[in-house]
BAFI-3210 file (N, C-alpha, C; in Angstrom, 3 decimals, decimal comma, padded with zeros to 6 digits):
// residues 287
n [1|2|3|4|5|6|7|8|9|10|11|12|13|14|15|16|17|18|19|20|21|22|23|24|25|26|27|28|29|30|31|32|33|34|35|36|37|38|39|40|41|42|43|44|45|46|47|48|49|50|51|52|53|54|55|56|57|58|59|60|61|62|63|64|65|66|67|68|69|70|71|72|73|74|75|76|77|78|79|80|81|82|83|84|85|86|87|88|89|90|91|92|93|94|95|96|97|98|99|100|101|102|103|104|105|106|107|108|109|110|111|112|113|114|115|116|117|118|119|120|121|122|123|124|125|126|127|128|129|130|131|132|133|134|135|136|137|138|139|140|141|142|143|144|145|146|147|148|149|150|151|152|153|154|155|156|157|158|159|160|161|162|163|164|165|166|167|168|169|170|171|172|173|174|175|176|177|178|179|180|181|182|183|184|185|186|187|188|189|190|191|192|193|194|195|196|197|198|199|200|201|202|203|204|205|206|207|208|209|210|211|212|213|214|215|216|217|218|219|220|221|222|223|224|225|226|227|228|229|230|231|232|233|234|235|236|237|238|239|240|241|242|243|244|245|246|247|248|249|250|251|252|253|254|255|256|257|258|259|260|261|262|263|264|265|266|267|268|269|270|271|272|273|274|275|276|277|278|279|280|281|282|283|284|285|286|287]
n.u [052,458|053,495|054,956|058,104|059,977|063,361|065,304|066,808|064,905|066,075|067,142|066,778|064,299|062,075|059,262|060,468|060,949|058,481|057,006|058,322|057,812|055,009|054,723|055,878|054,084|051,808|052,528|052,890|050,320|049,071|050,291|049,452|046,660|046,728|047,747|045,635|043,698|042,006|042,043|040,487|040,553|041,161|038,874|036,907|037,824|037,616|034,843|033,818|035,079|033,853|031,031|030,593|031,047|030,636|027,476|025,603|022,696|019,390|018,277|015,556|013,988|011,483|010,677|009,321|008,880|010,082|009,877|012,793|014,377|017,088|017,253|017,373|016,140|015,085|014,801|013,898|014,389|013,903|012,878|014,539|016,086|018,420|019,029|018,616|019,134|017,768|019,699|021,907|022,593|025,091|027,582|030,873|030,338|028,248|029,187|030,030|032,072|031,666|029,683|030,972|032,263|030,003|026,850|025,250|022,007|019,296|019,573|020,056|018,664|019,249|019,029|021,105|023,080|024,421|023,873|024,969|025,005|025,513|026,502|025,456|023,224|021,586|018,684|016,668|013,790|011,477|009,425|006,481|004,133|004,190|004,651|006,359|009,864|010,853|008,371|005,895|005,713|002,939|000,757|-000,352|000,258|001,609|004,986|008,500|011,463|014,721|018,104|021,241|022,929|025,653|027,942|025,989|024,045|021,402|019,129|015,880|013,844|012,155|009,423|007,470|004,731|005,021|006,431|007,155|009,517|010,429|011,143|011,822|015,027|015,503|013,087|011,081|009,084|007,543|009,703|012,112|013,918|016,426|015,975|016,285|014,080|011,162|008,603|005,235|005,781|007,698|006,514|005,571|003,838|003,120|001,756|000,060|001,329|-000,427|-003,417|-005,905|-005,693|-005,247|-006,984|-007,395|-004,938|-004,621|-003,627|-002,251|000,884|003,905|005,733|009,221|011,525|009,736|007,689|006,403|004,487|005,582|004,128|003,681|002,528|001,332|000,962|000,075|001,438|003,410|006,622|009,169|011,427|013,205|014,035|014,668|015,697|018,663|021,273|024,332|026,531|028,765|029,371|029,042|026,966|023,573|020,085|017,186|015,221|011,903|008,665|005,941|003,080|002,871|000,691|-000,627|-002,472|-004,445|-004,981|-003,186|-000,253|002,917|006,058|008,063|007,307|007,480|008,871|011,338|011,887|014,781|016,543|019,007|020,077|018,965|020,561|023,063|023,997|024,312|022,461|018,951|017,457|019,324|020,002|017,622|017,390|019,454|018,870|016,909|018,374|020,124|018,348|017,557|019,951|020,270|018,062]
n.v [053,640|050,572|049,964|048,555|046,198|046,465|045,671|043,223|041,142|041,416|043,897|046,984|049,036|051,796|051,923|050,165|049,795|050,317|048,224|046,028|046,368|046,142|043,489|042,171|042,916|041,650|038,915|038,777|039,301|037,051|034,890|035,541|035,151|032,457|031,365|031,924|030,342|031,301|031,164|030,457|027,790|026,499|027,053|025,695|023,052|022,778|023,018|020,772|018,701|018,716|018,732|016,469|014,412|011,095|009,733|007,788|006,199|005,653|002,497|000,796|-001,671|-002,823|-001,951|000,488|004,050|006,440|009,201|011,099|009,462|009,123|009,825|009,510|011,431|010,112|009,978|007,756|008,201|008,675|008,996|011,138|011,506|010,636|008,352|010,064|012,253|014,447|017,224|019,372|022,432|024,006|026,549|028,116|030,729|030,639|029,898|030,177|031,217|031,851|031,272|028,866|026,796|026,513|026,445|029,170|030,725|031,840|028,628|026,939|023,971|020,973|018,243|015,719|013,556|011,445|008,940|008,588|008,292|011,119|014,143|016,076|014,945|013,855|013,760|014,515|013,154|015,115|016,024|018,063|018,328|017,649|014,959|012,197|011,431|008,638|007,556|006,341|007,566|008,734|008,414|011,428|012,899|015,792|016,883|017,691|018,152|017,978|019,032|017,475|018,153|020,364|020,985|021,203|022,615|022,036|022,754|023,499|021,960|023,973|025,795|028,064|030,064|030,816|033,731|036,792|037,727|035,581|032,510|029,355|029,067|028,168|026,983|028,665|027,867|026,931|027,602|025,624|025,449|025,771|026,663|028,223|028,268|026,939|027,212|027,193|027,016|025,088|022,666|019,379|016,602|013,114|011,215|008,447|007,157|006,245|007,418|006,074|004,453|006,111|007,106|004,780|004,320|006,438|007,681|005,379|003,774|004,981|003,255|002,482|003,031|002,839|003,857|007,125|010,206|013,487|016,053|019,572|021,295|023,887|024,903|022,696|021,445|019,043|017,680|017,823|016,709|018,076|016,918|018,170|020,603|021,790|022,378|024,023|023,285|023,452|020,839|019,615|018,833|019,063|018,347|020,480|021,157|021,437|022,560|021,309|019,954|017,493|016,281|013,455|012,276|010,850|012,122|011,529|011,690|012,291|010,510|012,246|013,305|011,234|009,787|008,183|007,442|006,739|004,233|002,462|-000,975|-003,511|-005,768|-004,865|-004,468|-002,135|000,368|-000,101|000,549|000,534|-002,150|-003,282|-002,276|-003,423|-006,148|-005,478|-003,932|-005,877|-007,560|-005,876|-005,653|-008,282|-008,482]
n.w [-038,801|-037,503|-034,308|-034,008|-032,299|-031,752|-030,087|-027,893|-025,531|-022,990|-022,899|-021,342|-021,988|-022,628|-020,413|-018,477|-015,747|-014,503|-015,634|-014,517|-011,770|-011,800|-012,620|-010,432|-008,410|-009,342|-009,145|-006,393|-005,459|-006,499|-005,081|-002,504|-002,681|-003,221|-000,850|000,849|-000,224|-002,235|-004,967|-008,128|-009,058|-006,696|-005,193|-006,672|-006,408|-003,650|-003,327|-004,799|-003,455|-000,966|-001,447|-002,928|-001,252|-000,080|001,037|003,306|002,500|003,888|005,260|004,814|006,592|006,336|003,899|003,733|003,775|006,152|008,469|008,758|007,242|004,951|001,631|-002,003|-004,713|-007,537|-011,048|-013,530|-016,191|-019,795|-023,217|-024,121|-021,906|-019,401|-016,658|-013,672|-010,825|-008,366|-007,502|-005,627|-007,002|-006,714|-007,003|-007,108|-006,475|-004,724|-002,291|001,184|003,917|006,516|009,420|009,168|006,513|003,779|001,972|000,423|000,596|-001,557|-003,230|-006,289|-007,903|-009,778|-012,146|-011,774|-013,780|-012,696|-010,200|-007,720|-004,224|-002,376|-000,604|-002,243|-003,507|-001,568|000,464|003,305|004,718|006,214|008,957|009,016|010,294|012,929|013,261|014,676|014,540|012,699|012,411|010,072|006,707|004,956|002,093|000,575|002,813|004,295|004,031|004,285|002,314|003,125|002,905|003,882|007,021|008,076|005,567|003,541|004,842|005,672|004,032|002,581|000,122|-002,067|-003,555|-005,578|-006,861|-010,316|-011,847|-013,667|-012,611|-011,115|-011,979|-013,644|-015,220|-017,910|-019,031|-018,096|-016,391|-013,234|-010,607|-008,823|-005,875|-003,252|000,117|003,381|005,040|006,691|005,677|004,258|001,576|001,262|001,559|000,672|-000,873|-001,331|-003,933|-005,510|-008,588|-010,520|-011,673|-011,433|-009,221|-007,158|-005,117|-003,647|-002,448|-000,737|002,354|003,069|004,016|002,496|000,088|-000,234|-002,943|-005,059|-007,822|-007,746|-007,405|-006,675|-005,177|-005,027|-002,247|-002,051|-004,719|-006,075|-008,111|-009,877|-009,160|-011,580|-014,180|-016,843|-019,866|-022,240|-021,612|-020,942|-018,604|-018,093|-015,693|-012,812|-012,588|-014,951|-017,824|-017,186|-016,288|-016,223|-013,340|-012,345|-011,120|-012,345|-013,787|-016,153|-018,462|-020,237|-023,161|-021,894|-019,563|-017,563|-015,534|-017,010|-017,631|-016,879|-014,516|-012,758|-009,923|-007,868|-004,572|-003,496|-001,698|000,309|-000,111|002,085|002,219|001,767|-000,800|-002,256|-004,035|-004,148|-006,399|-008,562|-008,557|-009,380|-011,940|-013,373|-014,292|-016,235|-018,026|-018,957|-020,313|-022,405|-023,830|-024,701|-026,342]
ca.u [053,464|053,554|056,237|058,797|061,021|064,647|066,245|066,524|064,041|066,839|067,514|065,814|063,861|060,732|058,882|060,873|060,849|057,070|056,600|058,887|057,058|053,672|054,832|056,119|052,841|050,889|052,939|052,647|048,876|048,751|050,701|048,597|045,392|046,975|047,868|044,311|042,795|041,016|042,123|039,286|040,729|041,093|037,473|036,192|038,259|037,036|033,414|033,557|035,556|032,895|029,648|030,542|031,408|029,602|026,494|024,909|021,247|018,704|018,004|014,257|013,874|010,155|010,391|008,472|009,587|009,797|010,451|014,184|015,123|017,919|016,904|017,654|014,998|015,623|013,936|014,533|014,725|012,935|013,408|015,640|016,629|019,101|018,784|019,106|018,686|017,745|020,982|022,189|023,333|025,884|028,844|031,802|029,764|027,246|029,850|030,304|033,029|031,326|030,713|031,672|032,050|028,706|026,148|024,370|020,640|018,735|020,469|019,307|018,793|019,215|018,974|022,411|022,999|024,938|022,978|025,753|024,565|026,506|025,871|024,759|021,995|020,876|017,637|016,098|012,347|011,300|008,030|005,990|002,853|004,393|004,884|007,629|010,873|010,764|007,017|005,705|005,215|001,751|000,317|-001,082|000,689|002,570|006,333|009,518|012,699|015,806|019,457|021,954|023,537|027,051|028,244|024,749|023,310|020,042|018,201|014,626|013,401|011,100|008,897|006,433|004,090|005,914|006,171|008,166|010,770|010,823|010,751|012,958|015,871|015,385|011,714|010,167|008,040|007,660|011,071|012,387|015,202|016,665|015,914|016,478|012,848|010,267|007,260|004,332|006,361|008,581|005,726|005,288|003,085|003,321|000,549|000,347|001,544|-001,564|-004,608|-007,022|-005,483|-004,816|-007,863|-007,212|-003,679|-004,609|-003,501|-001,423|002,324|004,568|006,838|010,486|011,989|008,599|007,362|005,389|004,493|005,877|003,307|003,885|001,267|000,709|000,584|-000,446|002,208|004,268|008,055|009,442|012,753|013,021|015,144|015,000|016,239|019,957|022,002|025,774|026,865|030,140|029,507|028,802|025,665|022,519|018,723|016,496|014,170|010,849|007,414|004,920|002,439|002,770|-000,333|-000,724|-003,811|-005,385|-005,007|-002,291|001,042|003,940|007,185|008,925|006,825|007,591|010,075|011,575|012,645|015,711|017,244|020,011|019,612|019,267|021,611|024,351|024,419|024,219|021,134|017,919|017,051|020,298|019,916|016,437|017,568|020,459|018,284|016,232|019,405|020,638|017,349|017,607|021,141|020,010|017,120]
ca.v [052,578|049,833|050,025|047,285|046,087|046,178|045,241|041,959|041,335|041,778|045,309|047,795|050,188|052,271|051,913|048,854|049,737|050,169|046,870|045,105|046,528|045,592|042,033|041,737|043,075|040,608|037,652|038,866|039,147|035,662|034,024|035,836|034,467|031,023|031,013|032,008|029,427|032,090|030,965|029,820|026,344|026,026|027,105|024,604|021,806|022,743|022,765|019,400|017,776|018,683|018,450|015,126|013,433|010,047|009,703|006,512|006,313|004,837|001,107|000,400|-003,125|-003,263|-001,400|001,667|005,282|007,020|010,508|010,979|008,657|009,810|009,228|010,239|011,576|009,602|009,790|006,669|008,637|008,470|009,027|012,097|011,717|009,528|008,196|011,287|012,492|015,851|017,528|020,770|023,078|025,062|026,880|028,792|032,005|030,424|029,416|031,114|030,673|032,290|030,956|027,665|026,632|025,969|026,957|030,294|030,616|030,613|027,846|026,204|022,524|020,427|016,783|015,186|012,279|010,402|008,618|008,180|009,002|012,021|015,305|016,847|014,292|013,258|014,557|013,915|013,311|015,890|016,222|019,444|018,290|017,143|013,512|011,866|010,840|007,190|007,133|006,132|008,609|008,226|009,111|012,681|013,560|016,863|016,686|018,539|017,499|018,804|018,538|017,085|019,261|020,634|021,761|021,450|023,600|021,660|023,604|022,847|022,036|024,977|026,263|029,078|030,400|031,465|035,121|037,290|037,891|034,354|031,330|028,533|029,813|027,726|026,743|029,691|027,269|027,176|027,349|024,807|025,871|025,445|027,810|027,813|028,440|025,780|027,732|026,381|026,861|023,921|021,476|018,487|015,396|012,034|010,536|007,305|007,609|005,823|008,160|005,185|003,832|007,160|007,143|003,567|004,389|007,605|007,359|004,200|004,076|005,122|002,299|002,993|002,503|002,631|005,039|007,981|011,616|014,398|017,214|020,760|021,496|025,186|025,092|021,421|021,071|017,887|017,825|017,308|016,907|018,396|016,386|019,053|021,847|021,429|023,413|023,820|023,541|023,143|019,391|019,132|019,117|018,455|018,678|021,450|020,644|022,423|022,050|021,451|018,677|017,204|015,267|012,875|012,348|010,191|012,923|010,919|012,349|011,658|009,962|013,306|013,557|010,010|009,792|007,082|007,813|005,612|003,910|001,408|-002,351|-004,083|-006,784|-004,214|-004,571|-000,840|000,950|-001,025|000,938|000,045|-003,616|-003,634|-001,874|-004,245|-007,207|-004,874|-003,547|-007,096|-008,036|-005,022|-006,007|-009,556|-008,239]
ca.w [-038,882|-036,245|-033,595|-034,086|-031,278|-032,390|-029,060|-027,229|-024,358|-021,798|-022,946|-020,595|-022,769|-022,307|-018,994|-017,983|-014,297|-014,170|-016,010|-013,538|-010,517|-012,021|-012,627|-009,056|-007,666|-009,800|-008,548|-004,953|-005,266|-006,812|-003,972|-001,351|-002,886|-003,144|000,556|001,471|-000,889|-002,950|-006,407|-008,658|-009,101|-005,319|-004,770|-007,340|-005,784|-002,297|-003,462|-005,210|-002,423|000,136|-001,835|-003,509|-000,224|-000,045|002,123|003,433|002,491|004,883|004,900|005,385|006,693|005,910|002,587|003,825|004,098|007,455|008,719|009,153|006,278|003,966|000,350|-003,233|-005,601|-008,801|-012,205|-014,280|-017,531|-020,864|-024,575|-024,228|-020,570|-018,760|-015,233|-013,033|-009,456|-007,962|-006,866|-005,301|-008,088|-006,084|-007,641|-006,201|-006,069|-003,685|-001,089|002,257|004,885|007,864|010,416|008,719|005,071|003,416|000,804|000,661|000,094|-002,123|-004,074|-007,288|-008,000|-011,130|-012,162|-012,130|-014,478|-011,825|-009,093|-006,571|-003,019|-001,797|000,018|-003,274|-003,945|-000,435|001,100|004,509|004,838|007,445|009,336|009,147|011,012|014,281|013,307|015,312|013,668|012,703|012,055|008,645|005,820|004,272|000,889|000,779|004,047|004,040|004,563|003,666|001,887|003,640|002,647|005,087|007,749|007,784|004,364|002,796|005,652|006,012|003,285|002,230|-001,267|-002,031|-004,831|-005,456|-008,117|-011,261|-012,211|-014,594|-011,881|-010,441|-012,750|-014,064|-016,154|-019,299|-019,470|-017,625|-015,568|-011,799|-010,160|-007,643|-005,333|-001,850|001,020|004,764|005,806|006,701|005,469|003,439|000,245|001,255|001,871|-000,441|-000,544|-002,289|-004,408|-006,371|-009,965|-011,341|-011,220|-011,137|-007,913|-006,236|-003,946|-002,853|-001,699|000,137|003,770|003,296|004,078|001,199|-000,058|-000,766|-004,228|-005,950|-008,618|-007,140|-007,778|-005,573|-005,460|-004,199|-001,533|-002,320|-006,125|-006,591|-009,297|-009,627|-009,423|-012,922|-014,767|-018,257|-020,651|-023,358|-021,081|-020,370|-017,867|-017,931|-014,297|-012,437|-012,570|-016,297|-018,425|-016,386|-016,670|-015,380|-012,466|-012,161|-010,567|-013,375|-014,082|-017,578|-018,666|-021,572|-023,736|-020,983|-018,334|-016,587|-015,493|-017,839|-016,880|-016,349|-013,152|-011,963|-009,096|-006,943|-003,380|-003,503|-000,454|000,177|000,004|003,405|002,119|001,584|-002,200|-002,914|-004,189|-004,599|-007,744|-009,529|-008,599|-010,162|-013,326|-014,021|-015,140|-017,388|-018,995|-019,571|-021,271|-023,588|-024,598|-025,379|-027,420]
c.u [053,585|054,945|056,866|059,929|062,321|065,706|065,836|065,650|064,789|067,221|066,409|065,482|062,461|060,483|059,225|060,713|059,394|056,563|057,098|058,128|055,660|053,689|055,046|054,845|051,825|051,233|052,688|051,164|048,442|049,101|049,884|047,254|045,559|047,080|046,515|043,306|041,713|041,144|040,901|039,406|040,679|039,660|036,673|036,551|037,666|035,551|033,143|034,002|034,549|031,506|029,500|030,975|030,301|028,728|025,828|023,401|020,637|018,429|016,676|014,106|012,534|009,759|009,518|009,298|009,129|010,425|011,856|015,014|015,896|017,737|017,476|016,388|015,466|014,509|014,625|014,818|013,628|013,613|014,615|016,256|017,308|018,638|019,400|018,499|018,723|018,994|021,105|023,052|024,097|027,174|029,705|031,246|028,735|027,863|030,033|031,227|032,714|029,914|031,497|031,385|030,711|028,126|025,251|022,979|020,225|019,722|019,628|019,508|018,737|019,143|020,302|022,265|023,596|024,005|023,772|025,301|025,699|025,762|025,044|023,400|021,154|019,879|017,057|014,596|012,045|009,823|007,699|004,682|002,978|004,585|006,268|008,588|010,857|009,379|006,869|005,243|004,073|001,481|-000,550|-000,757|001,752|003,903|007,267|010,721|013,860|017,148|020,132|022,575|024,988|027,219|026,978|023,778|021,862|018,997|016,999|014,304|012,118|010,664|007,805|005,847|005,050|005,468|007,247|009,524|011,288|010,280|012,008|013,707|015,595|013,937|010,757|009,030|008,316|009,023|011,090|013,791|015,303|016,672|016,020|015,227|011,967|008,812|006,463|004,886|007,251|007,841|005,414|004,431|003,278|001,981|000,969|000,434|000,384|-002,816|-005,771|-006,901|-005,151|-005,665|-007,678|-005,960|-003,642|-004,598|-002,664|000,052|002,954|005,705|008,082|010,778|010,848|008,260|006,207|005,448|004,755|005,204|003,629|002,552|000,593|000,170|-000,021|000,203|003,180|005,720|008,385|010,890|012,573|014,238|015,560|015,527|017,523|020,622|023,474|026,160|028,340|030,414|029,249|027,423|024,586|021,151|018,126|015,378|013,169|009,650|006,313|004,378|002,255|001,796|-000,297|-002,172|-004,871|-005,472|-004,217|-000,929|002,080|005,134|008,147|008,531|006,962|008,930|010,123|012,399|013,545|016,415|018,287|019,387|019,934|020,383|022,998|024,889|024,281|022,786|020,154|017,534|018,011|020,259|018,722|016,634|018,562|019,861|017,576|017,231|019,969|019,668|017,369|018,817|020,932|019,061|017,801]
c.v [051,890|049,907|048,638|047,269|045,655|045,749|043,873|042,207|041,766|043,242|046,138|049,048|050,600|052,279|050,568|048,732|049,561|048,768|045,843|045,164|045,928|044,072|041,482|041,836|041,991|039,258|037,644|038,662|037,709|034,742|034,288|035,120|032,950|030,562|031,017|031,042|030,111|031,996|030,197|028,308|025,740|026,023|025,962|023,266|021,663|022,413|021,305|018,405|017,636|018,228|017,070|014,053|012,383|010,128|008,329|006,755|005,376|003,436|000,703|-001,112|-003,649|-002,678|-000,173|002,870|005,827|008,406|010,338|010,145|009,556|009,106|010,059|010,286|011,268|009,501|008,801|007,033|008,328|008,537|009,951|012,413|010,442|009,418|009,370|011,430|013,980|016,143|019,026|021,361|024,289|025,284|027,664|030,123|031,858|029,897|030,542|030,440|031,070|031,825|029,688|027,495|025,971|026,674|028,111|030,014|031,917|029,932|027,016|024,703|022,134|018,911|016,249|013,810|011,134|010,178|008,064|008,967|009,825|013,210|016,074|016,246|013,724|014,247|013,773|014,193|013,918|016,133|017,709|019,498|017,720|015,649|013,221|011,238|009,320|006,670|007,078|007,394|008,024|009,032|010,314|013,360|014,599|016,554|017,652|017,689|018,415|018,185|018,174|018,314|019,454|021,489|022,109|022,336|023,234|022,526|022,797|023,040|022,864|025,341|027,286|029,351|031,145|032,895|035,557|037,416|036,582|033,151|030,552|029,214|029,450|027,670|027,861|029,152|027,552|026,715|026,468|025,155|025,450|026,718|027,298|027,942|027,203|026,222|026,789|026,149|025,626|022,636|020,697|017,326|014,381|011,414|009,395|007,772|007,249|006,548|007,254|004,516|004,856|007,206|005,922|003,625|005,556|007,170|006,138|004,591|004,089|004,107|002,976|002,321|002,120|003,948|005,804|009,364|012,438|015,727|018,360|021,141|022,814|025,280|023,842|021,054|019,952|018,210|017,145|017,569|017,056|017,932|017,274|020,408|021,521|022,628|023,041|024,246|023,243|021,647|018,776|019,525|018,344|018,950|019,696|020,762|021,760|021,762|022,327|020,070|018,524|016,037|014,746|012,952|011,693|010,905|012,270|011,600|011,563|011,235|011,028|013,661|012,342|009,988|008,551|007,604|006,632|005,464|002,826|000,036|-002,891|-005,115|-006,184|-004,269|-003,253|-000,352|-000,091|-000,732|000,380|-001,472|-004,063|-003,323|-002,748|-005,398|-006,645|-004,472|-004,773|-007,629|-007,215|-005,347|-007,317|-009,370|-007,591]
c.w [-037,524|-035,645|-033,580|-033,074|-031,954|-031,384|-028,512|-025,990|-023,102|-021,764|-022,286|-021,393|-022,325|-020,812|-018,357|-016,474|-013,846|-014,504|-015,003|-012,214|-010,647|-012,013|-011,226|-008,215|-008,055|-009,182|-007,049|-004,645|-005,518|-005,640|-002,715|-001,471|-002,780|-001,702|001,261|000,850|-001,689|-004,466|-006,894|-008,658|-007,700|-004,808|-005,384|-006,707|-004,388|-002,357|-003,787|-004,146|-001,283|-000,302|-002,452|-002,512|-000,093|001,208|002,126|003,469|003,529|004,334|005,548|005,403|006,208|004,564|002,583|004,255|005,440|007,553|009,301|008,206|005,320|002,630|-000,792|-004,069|-007,022|-009,833|-013,129|-015,727|-018,535|-022,217|-024,694|-022,874|-020,083|-017,312|-014,494|-011,646|-009,161|-007,147|-006,605|-006,403|-007,531|-006,870|-006,652|-005,719|-004,959|-002,394|-000,084|003,273|006,315|008,214|010,085|007,241|004,759|002,207|001,216|000,087|-000,573|-003,061|-005,039|-007,192|-009,474|-011,019|-012,671|-012,757|-013,674|-010,650|-007,908|-005,341|-002,412|-001,190|-000,993|-003,622|-002,803|000,163|002,279|004,533|006,209|007,708|009,428|009,924|012,413|014,374|013,859|014,308|013,818|012,386|010,544|007,935|005,003|003,007|001,277|002,103|003,722|004,714|003,851|003,304|002,215|003,277|003,965|005,759|007,368|006,550|003,581|003,562|005,966|005,334|002,809|000,751|-001,322|-003,435|-004,560|-006,836|-009,036|-011,545|-013,191|-013,907|-011,297|-011,207|-013,107|-015,206|-017,610|-019,771|-019,104|-016,776|-014,092|-011,288|-008,913|-007,164|-003,874|-001,020|002,453|005,616|005,658|006,509|004,558|002,035|000,140|001,623|000,595|000,040|-001,670|-002,636|-005,328|-007,823|-010,885|-010,858|-010,830|-009,769|-006,831|-004,971|-003,059|-001,984|-000,712|001,601|004,072|003,373|002,687|001,111|-000,624|-002,106|-005,163|-006,642|-007,980|-007,779|-006,534|-005,906|-004,500|-003,566|-001,912|-003,740|-006,758|-007,925|-008,937|-009,961|-010,745|-013,298|-016,269|-019,054|-021,801|-022,911|-020,319|-019,721|-017,822|-016,518|-014,048|-012,456|-013,946|-016,798|-017,693|-016,847|-015,698|-014,595|-012,227|-011,491|-011,585|-013,710|-015,587|-017,769|-020,100|-022,056|-022,862|-019,632|-017,203|-016,662|-016,295|-016,986|-016,369|-014,921|-012,248|-011,225|-008,226|-005,780|-003,050|-002,161|-000,730|000,397|001,392|003,375|001,928|000,185|-002,950|-002,978|-004,721|-006,038|-008,793|-009,643|-009,430|-011,637|-014,068|-014,831|-016,362|-018,459|-019,694|-020,607|-022,539|-024,465|-025,351|-026,542|-028,619]
res [m|a|c|k|r|i|f|r|p|k|v|k|t|g|n|w|n|e|d|l|v|l|e|e|e|t|m|k|h|y|f|e|k|k|e|k|g|e|l|l|i|q|k|v|d|f|l|k|r|n|i|l|e|p|v|n|l|s|v|p|n|d|g|q|l|r|f|g|d|v|v|m|l|v|n|v|g|g|e|n|r|q|l|s|a|v|a|i|n|a|d|v|n|s|l|t|k|t|p|s|p|g|i|q|t|p|c|g|v|s|a|a|r|g|v|q|p|c|i|r|t|a|f|i|i|t|s|v|d|g|s|s|e|g|s|n|l|h|f|d|q|s|f|a|l|r|t|t|g|g|f|a|r|g|l|y|l|t|s|d|l|q|s|f|q|k|c|a|k|k|s|g|l|q|e|v|y|l|d|n|s|t|c|f|l|s|w|w|r|i|v|h|f|d|p|q|e|r|l|e|y|e|g|l|p|v|p|a|n|e|k|v|l|i|m|h|c|k|t|n|q|a|l|a|v|l|g|d|q|l|l|w|t|a|y|g|k|e|y|e|v|t|a|h|t|f|l|d|s|h|k|a|e|q|d|v|n|h|w|i|l|c|t|s|d|p|a|g|d|g|l|v|l|l|r|r|l|q|p|a|a|s|d|q|q|l|t]
***
C-alpha cells in the first residue's frame, strides 16, 4: 500500500531536519558555484561570448593570399549543404582557465552554417618552410592553418591517417582536428580545383576568394565537408569536416572538396564572397 501524506507540508514529520539541512547545503553549493562562475549556463555563456567575438579578416589589395593573412575556409554548399565555414568545435568540457582562459587540445572542428568572421572561424596562413610573413602563398607550397591567439590558443589544423582508434565520429573517415604542434601532420597545400589546369598553375600565387582544393601533405587527402553527416554541437546543427578526396565519374574532385579562402573587401563592403553570391541569389529568385 502506497504511503499517503495526510499532513500539510508545514507539518514537521519524518526526517524533516535532515531534509532541511540537505536543502540548505544544496543552496549553499549552488551559490558557491554561481560566485565562481562554474554553473553550466555560465560556462556556455562564457564560451560563446569569447569564441564568437568578431575578427577582422585580411584585405588583400592585389587579390592574392600572403603568409600572415587572416581568412575563413568557406564551402559554398551543394544539394544537401548550405554555405558553411570550417569552425572550432569547442564545448564547455574543452575549456581551461590556467594560465588564462582558452581551449584545450586536441579540439575538434566542424562546418558552421554561419559565415560570420569571428574567433571560431578565423584562420591564419602560417609559413612552415621559412617564408617571410607578407610573402605570397603559391600553389603546391606547404603551409599551416593556425587559429588566432588568445582564447583560440593559436592551434593548428591537423590530420592523420585514419585508424580504428582515430577517425571521424560520424563517417569514420580521416579525422581533422586542432592541435598545438607544428609537425608534418599540420602541413597543407593548395592546388587548382580543375585537374586539367593544375600543372599550369603550379608555383603561381594563390588568389583570394577563388575556388581551390586544400590538400593534406602527408596523406594527400583533400579537406571536405560532409552534408549528410550532421553533428549536434553547442552552436546548433553543423556538418562534419574530414580529409577525404571525393571523385566524380571524370576523376575530378567533387564540390565537397572545393574551398574558398575568404577575405574582406578592400572597399569595406564586408566579405567578398557574400558580395559575389548576392547577384547569383537574385538571379535564382527571378528565375
